[in-house]
C-alpha angles and dihedrals in degrees: 000000000000119000123195109209094207137091091204111123088203092058091046091052092048094047089053088064090068104021126050098190125041139124130222126234112166116220109230099193141150102263094205110141124214114247095238094060109106115239100250092045092059096095091051091047091052092045090056091045091052094046092048091050092055094041089054089055096074099294102105091123094047131078107252121197119200124185140181130177128203134184113218127201129160094351094307130109110226113213129187113310116260093209142359090266090052089050090051090050092051093048092048089052092050093045113119092355143102122243138171127248112200124187119192119203132189128190116195126188119167105308095344124099125183113184133172143162127227122200128203125181115223127191123199128208117241103276126211121220088249092053090050092048092047092050093048089049088064089065090226098117096056099083098034131094108247090017097271142089114211091195093058137036088321088076087084090064095056120093093182149323136222111206138014114354092201090055088064090050088055110267126068092216101185096048092042089052091055093048092044091053089049094053093043091049092051091047091052091050090058094054 
């Protein structure tokens, strides 16, 4: 059985593109990150932490997939906004600039762990205060890293991307598919 350790409906929808049968068990963990973890490896670290948490809860014989996405600008990882004013600040900082979106993924099966990070570069248009206010009024930015959703109304903010679109949504589908096939193939060899 495949378990997705995420409550994100976007991740569930994207996983269904490559996997017909899986269940969802969100990982409610402390997302504290150890000081020695380098900045751009933080999403991968959290993905492993989430997957291990779910695997430890009676899923040792299942394939557990953990994911975490971060938005990176000026050497800082932008999380989900804590308020509308925090969302406005993030969007003003992203306005007219390029930033990185990094999704970390971890696949655990028994004692095996495959983890990786995928990076996509995103460039925003210059945004006016009114555009930022209007976007925040939709409510969409409040549960998204970096205060925007590229798959929703936030698409109007994006001038262009270099890399995997689905990675920005929260799941690098093509790379995950390759790694999932690898772990399933190795599991079948051991049967």
